[in-house]
C-alpha positions as CSV (number, residue, x, y, z in Angstrom):
1,M,-31.3,-18.1,-14.4
2,K,-29.1,-19.8,-17.2
3,R,-29.6,-18.8,-21.0
4,K,-32.2,-19.7,-23.7
5,T,-31.0,-20.7,-27.0
6,T,-29.5,-17.4,-28.7
7,H,-30.8,-15.9,-31.4
8,L,-27.1,-15.0,-32.3
9,K,-25.8,-18.5,-33.2
10,G,-26.3,-17.9,-36.9
11,I,-24.3,-15.1,-36.9
12,V,-20.4,-16.6,-36.5
13,F,-21.4,-19.3,-39.3
14,N,-22.7,-16.4,-41.7
15,A,-19.7,-14.2,-41.3
16,I,-17.5,-17.5,-41.7
17,L,-19.5,-18.0,-44.9
18,L,-19.1,-14.5,-45.7
19,I,-15.0,-14.5,-45.7
20,I,-15.3,-17.9,-47.7
21,L,-17.1,-16.0,-50.6
22,L,-15.0,-13.0,-50.4
23,F,-11.7,-15.2,-50.6
24,T,-13.4,-17.3,-53.6
25,Y,-13.8,-14.0,-55.6
26,S,-10.3,-12.1,-54.9
27,C,-7.7,-14.3,-52.9
28,S,-5.6,-11.1,-53.1
29,E,-8.2,-8.5,-51.7
30,N,-8.3,-7.8,-48.0
31,V,-11.6,-9.0,-46.6
32,E,-12.1,-5.9,-44.5
33,E,-11.6,-3.5,-47.4
34,V,-14.6,-5.0,-49.0
35,Y,-17.8,-2.9,-47.6
36,I,-20.2,-4.7,-46.5
37,Q,-23.9,-3.0,-45.5
38,E,-27.1,-4.7,-44.8
39,E,-30.4,-2.8,-45.7
40,F,-31.6,-1.5,-42.8
41,G,-35.4,-1.6,-42.7
42,E,-37.7,1.4,-41.1
43,V,-38.3,1.0,-37.7
44,P,-42.0,0.8,-36.9
45,E,-43.4,4.0,-35.1
46,E,-45.0,1.7,-32.7
47,I,-41.7,0.4,-31.7
48,K,-39.9,3.9,-31.3
49,A,-43.0,4.6,-28.8
50,K,-42.0,1.8,-26.9
51,L,-38.8,2.4,-26.5
52,E,-39.1,6.0,-25.8
53,K,-41.6,5.2,-23.0
54,A,-39.1,2.5,-21.8
55,G,-36.7,5.7,-21.5
56,F,-34.5,5.6,-24.7
57,D,-33.5,8.2,-27.0
58,T,-34.8,7.4,-30.9
59,S,-33.5,10.2,-32.8
60,E,-30.1,8.5,-33.5
61,G,-28.4,5.4,-33.6
62,L,-31.8,3.7,-34.2
63,R,-31.9,0.6,-36.9
64,T,-33.3,-2.5,-37.3
65,F,-30.8,-5.5,-36.7
66,R,-31.5,-9.3,-37.3
67,D,-34.7,-9.9,-35.4
68,G,-34.8,-6.8,-33.3
69,Y,-33.3,-3.1,-33.1
70,I,-30.1,-1.5,-32.0
71,V,-30.7,1.5,-30.1
72,E,-28.6,4.3,-28.7
73,T,-25.7,2.7,-30.9
74,D,-24.7,-0.3,-29.1
75,I,-28.0,-1.7,-27.1
76,F,-29.8,-4.7,-28.9
77,L,-33.5,-5.2,-28.1
78,T,-36.2,-7.4,-29.1
79,E,-39.9,-6.5,-29.2
80,E,-40.4,-9.0,-26.2
81,K,-37.4,-7.4,-24.3
82,I,-38.6,-3.9,-25.0
83,D,-42.2,-4.9,-23.7
84,A,-40.3,-6.6,-20.5
85,L,-38.4,-3.5,-19.8
86,I,-41.7,-1.6,-20.0
87,L,-43.8,-3.6,-17.6
88,S,-40.5,-3.7,-14.9
89,E,-40.5,-1.8,-11.9
90,G,-39.5,1.6,-12.5
91,D,-40.7,1.6,-16.3
92,G,-37.5,0.9,-17.6
93,P,-34.1,2.2,-17.5
94,T,-33.4,5.6,-16.2
95,S,-29.7,7.2,-16.2
96,E,-26.4,5.9,-14.4
97,H,-23.1,7.3,-12.9
98,Y,-25.6,6.7,-14.2
99,R,-27.8,3.6,-13.8
100,T,-30.9,1.7,-15.0
101,N,-33.6,0.7,-12.4
102,N,-33.6,-3.0,-13.7
103,L,-30.5,-4.6,-11.8
104,V,-29.2,-8.1,-11.2
105,E,-31.0,-9.2,-8.1
106,G,-28.7,-11.2,-5.2
107,C,-25.3,-12.5,-4.5
108,R,-24.0,-14.8,-7.4
109,T,-21.7,-15.7,-9.8
110,I,-22.6,-14.6,-13.4
111,Q,-21.4,-17.5,-15.9
112,V,-20.0,-15.7,-19.0
113,F,-19.1,-17.5,-22.4
114,M,-16.6,-16.2,-24.8
115,D,-17.1,-17.6,-28.4
116,P,-14.0,-19.8,-29.0
117,D,-13.7,-18.5,-32.8
118,F,-12.2,-15.4,-30.9
119,G,-8.4,-15.7,-30.8
120,D,-6.0,-15.8,-28.0
121,F,-5.8,-11.8,-28.1
122,M,-9.7,-11.7,-27.6
123,Q,-9.8,-14.5,-25.2
124,D,-7.0,-12.8,-22.8
125,A,-9.2,-9.6,-23.2
126,F,-12.2,-11.0,-22.0
127,D,-10.3,-12.6,-19.0
128,E,-8.9,-9.2,-18.1
129,A,-12.5,-7.5,-18.3
130,L,-13.7,-10.2,-16.0
131,G,-10.9,-9.6,-13.7
132,R,-11.4,-5.9,-13.5
133,Y,-14.8,-6.5,-12.2
134,N,-13.7,-9.4,-9.7
135,A,-11.1,-7.3,-8.3
136,L,-13.8,-5.0,-6.6
137,G,-15.2,-8.0,-4.5
138,L,-18.7,-6.9,-5.5
139,R,-21.7,-9.1,-4.8
140,L,-21.6,-10.3,-8.3
141,T,-18.7,-12.4,-9.4
142,F,-17.9,-13.2,-13.2
143,A,-16.6,-16.7,-14.1
144,R,-15.7,-18.2,-17.8
145,T,-17.8,-21.0,-18.8
146,L,-17.3,-23.1,-21.5
147,N,-20.9,-24.2,-22.0
148,E,-22.9,-21.4,-23.7
149,N,-26.4,-23.2,-22.7
150,N,-25.2,-22.9,-19.2
151,S,-24.0,-19.2,-19.5
152,D,-26.0,-16.3,-18.0
153,I,-24.2,-14.1,-20.1
154,A,-22.7,-15.1,-23.8
155,F,-20.3,-13.5,-26.3
156,D,-20.9,-14.0,-29.9
157,A,-19.6,-13.0,-33.2
158,F,-21.0,-11.0,-36.0
159,F,-19.0,-9.3,-39.0
160,E,-20.3,-5.7,-40.2
161,R,-18.3,-3.2,-42.1
162,S,-19.7,-0.5,-40.0
163,R,-18.9,1.8,-37.2
164,L,-20.8,-0.8,-34.9
165,L,-18.3,-2.0,-32.3
166,G,-20.7,-4.6,-30.7
167,F,-24.0,-4.3,-28.3
168,S,-25.6,-5.8,-25.5
169,D,-28.8,-7.6,-25.4
170,G,-30.3,-4.8,-23.3
171,F,-30.6,-4.5,-19.7
172,P,-31.6,-6.7,-16.9
173,V,-35.1,-8.2,-16.7
174,G,-36.5,-10.2,-13.8
175,G,-33.2,-9.9,-11.9
176,D,-31.0,-11.6,-14.4
177,P,-28.8,-9.9,-16.7
178,A,-29.2,-9.5,-20.2
179,E,-28.0,-12.8,-21.8
180,N,-26.7,-11.9,-25.3
181,I,-23.5,-9.7,-25.8
182,A,-21.8,-9.6,-29.7
183,L,-18.9,-8.1,-30.8
184,N,-18.2,-7.2,-34.4
185,T,-15.3,-9.2,-36.1
186,F,-14.7,-6.4,-38.4
187,H,-13.1,-4.4,-35.5
188,Y,-12.3,-7.0,-32.9
189,N,-10.0,-9.6,-34.1
190,D,-6.3,-10.9,-33.4
191,A,-5.0,-9.0,-36.4
192,A,-6.3,-6.0,-35.3
193,A,-5.4,-6.2,-31.7
194,R,-7.3,-3.2,-30.5
195,P,-6.4,-1.6,-27.3
196,D,-9.6,-1.1,-26.1
197,A,-10.8,-4.7,-26.6
198,A,-10.9,-5.3,-22.6
199,T,-12.7,-2.2,-22.1
200,T,-15.0,-2.9,-24.6
201,I,-16.2,-6.2,-23.2
202,A,-16.3,-4.8,-19.8
203,H,-18.7,-1.7,-21.1
204,E,-21.0,-4.3,-22.8
205,I,-21.1,-6.2,-19.5
206,G,-21.8,-3.0,-18.1
207,H,-25.0,-2.9,-19.9
208,A,-25.8,-5.9,-19.3
209,I,-26.2,-5.8,-15.6
210,G,-27.7,-2.4,-15.6
211,F,-25.4,0.7,-16.5
212,R,-26.1,3.4,-19.1
213,H,-23.4,5.9,-20.8
214,T,-21.6,8.0,-18.4
215,D,-21.9,10.9,-20.7
216,F,-25.5,10.1,-21.4
217,M,-26.3,13.8,-20.9
218,N,-23.6,14.9,-23.4
219,R,-22.6,12.4,-25.7
220,V,-20.3,14.7,-27.8
221,F,-18.1,14.6,-25.0
222,S,-16.8,11.1,-26.3
223,C,-18.4,10.9,-29.4
224,G,-16.9,14.1,-31.0
225,A,-18.4,17.4,-32.6
226,N,-20.3,15.5,-35.0
227,E,-22.7,13.7,-32.9
228,T,-26.4,14.7,-33.7
229,V,-27.7,13.4,-30.2
230,V,-26.5,15.6,-27.4
231,N,-28.5,14.0,-24.6
232,E,-29.8,10.6,-24.6
233,G,-32.5,11.6,-22.3
234,A,-32.8,10.3,-18.8
235,G,-36.2,8.2,-19.0
236,N,-39.8,8.6,-17.5
237,D,-38.2,8.5,-13.8
238,G,-35.4,10.9,-14.3
239,A,-31.7,10.7,-13.8
240,N,-30.7,8.5,-11.0
241,H,-27.4,9.8,-9.9
242,I,-25.0,7.6,-7.9
243,N,-23.9,9.2,-4.7
244,G,-20.1,10.1,-5.0
245,T,-19.5,10.2,-8.4
246,P,-19.5,13.6,-11.1
247,V,-22.8,14.8,-12.2
248,G,-21.3,15.4,-15.9
249,P,-19.3,13.2,-18.1
250,E,-15.7,11.7,-16.7
251,A,-13.0,11.2,-19.0
252,G,-11.4,7.8,-19.1
253,S,-15.0,6.2,-17.6
254,W,-15.7,2.6,-19.2
255,M,-19.0,3.6,-19.8
256,L,-18.6,6.4,-22.1
257,A,-20.7,6.3,-25.5
258,C,-18.1,6.0,-27.9
259,S,-14.5,4.4,-27.8
260,N,-11.3,6.1,-28.8
261,N,-9.6,3.1,-29.1
262,T,-7.6,3.2,-25.9
263,N,-7.7,1.2,-22.9
264,R,-9.7,2.3,-20.1
265,P,-9.8,0.4,-16.9
266,F,-12.0,1.8,-14.2
267,T,-11.5,5.0,-12.8
268,N,-11.9,5.9,-9.3
269,N,-15.8,7.1,-9.7
270,D,-16.3,4.1,-11.9
271,R,-15.3,2.1,-9.0
272,I,-17.6,4.1,-6.7
273,A,-20.5,3.2,-9.0
274,L,-20.0,-0.4,-9.2
275,N,-19.5,-0.6,-5.5
276,D,-22.6,1.4,-4.7
277,T,-24.7,-0.4,-7.2
278,Y,-23.3,-4.0,-6.7
279,G,-21.1,-3.5,-3.5
280,G,-20.0,-6.6,-1.8
281,L,-21.6,-7.8,1.4
282,T,-20.1,-6.7,4.6
283,I,-19.4,-8.0,8.2
284,T,-19.1,-5.6,11.3
285,G,-18.2,-6.6,14.7
286,N,-15.0,-7.0,17.0
287,T,-13.0,-10.1,15.3
288,L,-11.7,-10.7,18.6
289,V,-14.0,-13.3,20.4
290,C,-13.5,-13.6,24.2
291,T,-15.9,-15.6,26.8
292,G,-18.5,-12.5,26.6
293,N,-21.1,-12.6,23.6
294,N,-19.6,-10.6,20.8
295,T,-22.1,-9.6,18.1
296,F,-21.4,-9.7,14.5
297,T,-23.7,-8.2,11.3
298,L,-24.0,-9.1,7.9
299,N,-24.6,-5.8,6.1
300,D,-26.6,-4.9,2.8
301,V,-28.2,-8.5,2.2
302,P,-30.9,-8.2,-0.7
303,A,-34.5,-8.4,0.2
304,G,-35.6,-12.0,0.2
305,S,-32.5,-13.7,1.3
306,V,-32.2,-16.7,3.4
307,V,-28.9,-16.3,5.7
308,T,-27.3,-18.8,7.6
309,W,-23.7,-18.6,9.2
310,Q,-20.9,-20.9,10.6
311,A,-18.1,-20.5,12.8
312,T,-14.8,-22.3,13.1
313,P,-13.3,-24.1,15.0
314,G,-16.6,-24.9,16.5
315,N,-15.3,-26.8,19.7
316,L,-13.8,-23.4,21.0
317,L,-17.2,-21.6,20.5
318,V,-20.5,-21.8,22.8
319,Q,-22.1,-21.7,19.6
320,S,-20.8,-22.2,16.3
321,T,-24.1,-22.1,13.7
322,G,-27.2,-20.4,13.2
323,N,-29.5,-18.4,11.1
324,G,-29.8,-14.7,10.1
325,V,-27.6,-11.8,9.7
326,T,-26.6,-11.5,13.4
327,A,-24.2,-14.0,14.9
328,V,-23.2,-14.0,18.5
329,L,-19.9,-15.6,19.2
330,S,-18.5,-16.6,22.9
331,A,-15.1,-18.4,23.6
332,N,-16.1,-21.6,26.0
333,S,-13.0,-21.2,28.1
334,S,-10.8,-18.7,29.3
335,S,-7.9,-20.3,28.5
336,V,-8.5,-20.9,24.7
337,S,-6.3,-19.8,21.8
338,S,-7.0,-20.0,17.9
339,S,-7.3,-18.5,14.6
340,G,-10.7,-19.0,13.5
341,T,-13.4,-18.0,10.7
342,L,-17.0,-16.8,10.7
343,T,-18.7,-17.4,7.5
344,Y,-21.9,-16.3,5.9
345,T,-24.1,-17.9,3.3
346,V,-26.6,-16.1,1.5
347,T,-29.4,-17.7,-0.9
348,L,-31.5,-16.1,-3.2
349,N,-33.4,-17.2,-6.1
350,G,-31.6,-20.2,-6.4
351,E,-28.2,-18.3,-6.0
352,T,-25.7,-19.0,-3.1
353,C,-22.8,-17.0,-2.4
354,N,-20.5,-16.7,0.9
355,I,-18.6,-14.1,3.0
356,S,-16.1,-15.0,5.7
357,T,-14.1,-12.8,8.2
358,N,-11.2,-14.0,10.0
359,I,-11.6,-14.1,14.1
360,W,-9.4,-14.9,16.8
361,I,-10.8,-16.7,19.8
362,G,-9.2,-16.0,23.1
363,R,-5.9,-15.0,24.3
364,P,-3.1,-14.6,21.8
365,A,-0.7,-17.5,20.9
366,S,3.1,-17.9,22.3
367,P,5.4,-15.4,20.0
368,S,6.8,-17.3,17.1
369,S,10.3,-16.4,18.1
370,L,12.9,-14.5,20.7
371,F,15.9,-13.1,19.3
372,G,18.7,-11.2,21.4
373,P,22.1,-12.1,23.3
374,S,21.9,-15.0,25.8
375,L,25.4,-13.9,27.4
376,V,25.4,-10.5,28.5
377,S,27.7,-8.2,30.6
378,Y,26.6,-7.1,34.4
379,G,25.2,-3.3,33.8
380,A,24.9,-3.5,29.8
381,L,22.0,-2.3,27.5
382,V,21.0,-5.3,25.6
383,N,18.4,-5.3,22.7
384,Y,15.4,-8.3,22.5
385,R,12.9,-8.7,19.6
386,G,9.9,-11.1,20.0
387,G,8.1,-12.8,17.3
388,I,4.8,-12.0,16.1
389,A,2.2,-13.5,18.5
390,Q,-1.1,-14.3,16.7
391,G,-4.1,-12.5,18.3
392,A,-1.7,-10.0,20.3
393,T,-2.6,-6.0,20.4
394,S,0.4,-5.4,22.5
395,Y,3.1,-7.5,24.3
396,K,4.4,-8.1,27.9
397,W,8.0,-8.7,29.1
398,Y,9.3,-10.4,32.2
399,L,13.2,-10.2,33.0
400,P,15.6,-12.2,35.5
401,Y,15.2,-11.4,39.2
402,P,15.2,-8.9,40.7
403,Y,12.7,-7.6,38.4
404,N,9.6,-5.3,39.1
405,P,7.8,-4.8,35.8
406,N,5.6,-2.3,37.5
407,A,8.8,-0.2,38.5
408,S,9.5,3.3,37.1
409,V,12.8,3.3,34.5
410,V,15.4,3.7,36.9
411,V,19.2,3.1,36.0
412,D,20.2,0.7,38.9
413,P,22.9,-1.9,38.5
414,S,21.2,-3.7,41.2
415,R,18.6,-5.1,39.3
416,W,17.3,-6.0,35.6
417,G,15.1,-3.1,34.2
418,I,13.5,-2.1,30.9
419,I,14.7,0.8,29.2
420,S,12.2,1.4,26.6
421,G,9.6,-1.0,24.7
422,G,7.9,-2.8,27.3
423,N,4.7,-2.8,25.5
424,S,6.0,-4.0,22.1
425,R,7.7,-6.5,20.3
426,Y,11.3,-4.8,20.5
427,M,12.7,-4.2,24.1
428,T,15.7,-2.7,25.5
429,A,16.9,-3.7,29.1
430,I,19.6,-3.1,31.4
431,A,21.3,-6.2,32.7
432,G,21.3,-6.8,36.0
433,P,23.5,-9.3,38.2
434,N,21.8,-12.4,38.1
435,N,21.1,-15.0,35.4
436,G,17.6,-15.7,34.6
437,L,15.0,-16.0,31.9
438,V,13.8,-13.2,29.7
439,Q,10.1,-13.8,28.3
440,V,8.0,-12.2,26.3
441,M,4.1,-12.5,25.8
442,G,1.5,-11.7,23.6
443,V,-1.5,-9.7,25.4
444,N,-5.1,-8.7,24.0
445,A,-8.7,-8.1,25.8
446,C,-9.0,-11.8,26.2
447,G,-6.0,-12.1,28.4
448,T,-2.0,-12.7,28.2
449,G,-0.9,-15.6,26.2
450,G,1.8,-18.0,26.5
451,A,5.6,-17.1,26.8
452,K,8.4,-17.4,24.5
453,I,11.4,-17.8,26.7
454,M,15.3,-17.5,26.6
455,N,17.8,-18.5,29.3
456,V,20.2,-15.5,30.1
457,T,23.8,-15.7,31.6
458,V,25.6,-12.9,33.1
459,T,29.1,-12.5,32.5
460,T,32.1,-10.1,32.8
461,S,32.3,-10.8,28.9
462,G,28.9,-11.2,27.8
463,G,27.1,-8.9,25.0
464,G,25.4,-5.5,25.1
465,G,26.9,-1.9,24.9
466,G,26.4,1.1,26.9
467,I,27.6,-0.5,30.0
468,M,26.5,1.4,32.9
469,P,29.6,2.7,35.6
C-alpha cells in the first residue's frame, strides 16, 4: 500500500521559514543556540486511556505534537492510528527482542523516501541504514524512492531545539509499515555529522516495521540514571520474547530506547531478532537433479500467498513450471549436463517477490583444464591437476595402458598406476612404459561426465621425480 498525503509536509517549510527569521534578527548568532520550545498542550485522559489499552506507557515521554502525540519519547501517533492499533489483532503492541503483534505482511519491497532537503551526509546515512537491512536477506527489501507519493515509508524533516531526535508514525497497521518518520534537523544535519545517524534511521524503521525498544523493561540501561520510567510495560498480551535473544537489555542493540551518539550496526542478537521476525523464504531440496524425481519445498511462506515456480533450462527437464510450494524436477535424459535455476514467485496483497536456488541437471560438465607434464620419464612419479568440473562431487582418472583403475596401489614399473588422489582433482601417478592418454572426469550421483584429455609420451629424459629403480 502506497502512502497517503503526509501530515509532515509543512514541517520542512516551517523549519526553513524559522531559520530565515532567526538570521534576519541576528546574522552573527548561531541558529542552533536559539532556544525553540513549543507550548505542549495537555494530553486528554481519554487519549491516555487508549494508549494504555494499546500497551504503551504514558507516565513519561508523552506530549502533544502537531496533530497527534509523541509516546515513549520517539513514537508519533494520531488518534486515528491509536484506534487502529487497539482494533488490530493482538490488541496493540506487546514487547520485542521484543516486537509488536502488528507486523508487515508478505514478501515485498518497501519503498522508502528521504527528504531531499537533507544533505549528502544524511543521504549517505540513509543508504547505509537500508543496506543494513538488505544485507540480511529478509523477506522485506528496502529500496530508495524519489517519489514521496509512491513511498511506503517517508522520512521528513522538522526543527525543534529539544532532546527529541526523531520519531516513527507508530507501528504497522493492516499489514503495512507505519508511513511517516521524522528526524529533528536540530540534531541531524550535515554540519553535525552525528555518528549515530544511520543507527537512528534504522531504529525508526525498526519501529515502523513492528519492533519496540530492546530495553523496554529497563530504560535506565540506555537512557541513564535520571530516567524516570524504568519499565515501558509489555501491553495486554505480555512480553513476546524472540527465541534466541536475551531476555534483558543488550549493549549496542539498534533498538535501545536512547542513543549515546555512537554508530551501532546490528548485533548478532539483533540479526537473530530480525531473521526470526522477517526471515527470508528458504528452499530445501537436493540441488542435483537426475532422471529420478527430486522434490523441492519453499518454506516459511506467509499465509494467503499465491506461489508459482519455474525451472530453467526448461528443455532439459520433464516439467519446468508449476504452482504451489512443492516443485518436483527430473532430468529428461541421463546424458544431460547443465547448470540451472529454480525460482519461486510469491504474491500476497498485490506485492510480489522472487527467491531462487541454483541447481545442476544431470552429469558433471567436463573439467575446465588439465595440467601436468606431457613428457615423462619411465618409472617416475608425476603430478597432474584437473580443473573444476561443474556439478561434480568427486573425480575419476584414467591413465595410459596398461592401467587397471580398480587395482590396489602397487609400485610396478610394468604399468601406469595412481599413488594418491584418484578421487580428487589432484593426482600423483607412476609413469609406466607406454605412451597414452591421461584423462580426468567429474563424477556425481547422476553419472560420470566428459573427460579432459592430455597426450603423454614416455621418454628416458622426460619429467617427473622420484624415479623408481
